[in-house]
RORO-15359 format. One record per residue (C-alpha): x, y negated, z; residue in one letter. Coordinates in steps of 0.25 Angstrom, whole numbers, plus 2048, in hexadecimal, padded with zeros to 3 digits. Example, Ala and Ser with C-alpha at 12.3 -4.5 7.8 and 13.67 -1.06 7.14 Angstrom:
83181281Fa
83780481Ds
END
This chain:
398395816f
38C39C811k
38739F81Fn
38A391824i
38138C818r
37639581Ci
37639182Am
376383827f
36A38581El
36338D829l
366381833y
360377829i
354380827l
352382836l
354373839l
34937082Ev
34037A834a
341374842a
33F36683Dv
33236B835s
32D371842w
32F36584Al
32835D83Fa
31C36683Ek
31A36584Da
31B35684Dr
312354842t
30735D847t
306359855d
2FE34C852w
30334485Ed
306338855k
302334847p
30B33A83Cl
313330834s
312333825v
31A32B81Cv
31732B80Dv
321328802y
31D3257F3s
32432B7E7i
3223277D8n
3203367D4g
3203347C5d
3283277C4g
31D3207BDs
31A3117BEe
30B3157C1v
31031C7CEs
31A3117D1q
30F3067D1q
30630F7DAy
3123117E4i
3153037E4d
3072FF7E9k
30730A7F4l
305305802e
30430C810k
2F530980Fe
2F4312803d
2F531E80Cf
2EC31A818d
2E1323814s
2EA32F818i
2EB329826e
2DC327826i
2D9335822f
2E233B82Df
2DC332838s
2CE335833e
2D1344834q
2D8343841a
2CB33E847i
2C334A842r
2CD35384Ay
2CE34A856r
2DD348854l
2E233F85Fp
2EA337855l
2E232B84Ek
2EC32B843n
2F3338841p
2FA333834v
302327832d
305325823v
31031B81Fa
314317811f
32331780Fa
323312800g
32A3187F4q
3363217F2i
33C3247E5q
3413327E7e
33933E7E3q
33734A7EEp
33D3577EAp
33235F7E4l
32E36E7E9p
3343797E0p
32C37D7D4r
32E38C7D7n
32E38C7E6p
3343977EFs
3363977FEt
3443937FCl
3423887F2s
3363827FAi
33F382807m
34A37B7FFf
3403717F9w
33A36E807s
34836B80Cl
34C363800q
33F35B802l
341358811r
34F35380Ey
34A34A803w
34034480Cv
34B342817w
35433B80Cs
349331807i
34032F813d
344321818d
33731D81Fy
33C31582Bp
33331D835y
33232B839q
327332831e
320340833d
31C343825i
32133E818t
31933D80Bi
31E33A7FDf
3143377F3v
3183387E5r
30F3307DCy
30B3337CDf
30332C7C3d
2F73347C0p
2F63307B2e
3033377AFt
3033417BAt
2F53467BCp
2F83517C5t
3043527CFv
30B35C7D6a
3063627E3h
30935A7F0s
31035F7FBl
31035E80Bg
31B365812l
31A368821q
32836B822k
32F35D820g
321356822l
322351813i
31734F808g
31934D7F9i
30D3487F3v
30A3467E4n
30033B7E2a
2FB3327D8f
2FE3247D5s
2F031E7D3r
2E83157DDk
2DB31D7DCd
2E332A7E0m
2E93247EDk
2DF32B7F6q
2E13387EFe
2F03367F1n
2EE334800n
2E5341801f
2F13497FBv
2FB342805i
2F2345810a
2F135480Bh
30035580Be
30234E818l
2FA35981El
302363818h
30E35D81Ft
30736082Dv
30336E82Ag
2F636E822a
2F5378817i
2ED37780Ad
2DF37C80Ak
2DC37E7FBy
2DE3897F1d
2EA3857E9p
2E538D7DDa
2D83857DCt
2DA3797E6n
2CD37D7ECk
2CC37B7FBp
2CC388803i
2BF38A80By
2BE387817p
2CB38181Ai
2CC37880Eg
2BE372810y
2BC366817a
2AE36A81Be
2AE37981Bp
2A137B823d
29937181Bk
28C376815e
28A37680Ap
299378808l
29A3707FBy
29C3667F8p
2A7362802q
2A9354805q
2B7354809y
2C435A806a
2CD361810e
2DA35A810i
2E236780Em
2D836D804a
2D93607FBg
2CC3627F3r
2BD3607F6i
2B436C7F3p
2A83677EBv
2A33757E8t
2A93837EAe
2B03817DDn
2B23727DBk
2BC3697E3i
2C035B7E2k
2CC3537E8q
2C93497F2p
2CD33B7EDs
2D03357FBk
2D233A80Al
2C433580Ek
2C0342806q
2C934B80Fv
2C835281Ci
2D3359824l
2CD366827g
2CE36F834k
2D837982Fe
2E136D82At
2DF367838a
2E337383Fq
2F0375836e
2F5367839i
2F1368848n
2E535F849w
2DC36A84Dl
2DF377855a
2DD38484Er
2D238D854p
2D739885Dd
END
């Protein structure tokens, strides 16, 4: 019985790996727009967050599509609109959160649990490539939120955002950042300081003088103002998708 159980588990893991590989290949060939579906979740259960969610519409996420379209032009991508974002409304369930003391086994189990949860609650009527869940929090009572996540295995994003109108574009920046994680982009900042890593984390690494930078690199997340000072972009208009990120998501060929 134990051997049968182990074989069954190995079969499930092999199946998940195969599905993940096929999904990765499909979402990085860029032969058609990626379908991205956004769900909203009341992260703190507050009335403030609920009122904000009740007013959300598809148009609130349009700046994400515009950002990807503008960046695609820079890299001469054949697709005019590489990302198509749909808003699927609110769900009541909270996603399973990652383990507090992660190990390889616990992360693997959580990843499987998360994918099962998405499968069980995702009722969007059309086939999507990437699913993003945005958990909204009232910034007055929750001034800082947990780190957002974007998983290439499963093509799932969990974004922790703020339920305030003037922070909508900042929220969209975080969504775009995590969306890029799902298609293979990696972070380009020092997690100890949040400072962008030079040169891959700079939007204009060849600029003279180097400081101040005008834009943030999307996967670095901050604008270097001086060598020791950074600021967070407030909207996607202040963000660029850098060459290293373009290579990671297959928008630009790597040099030989």
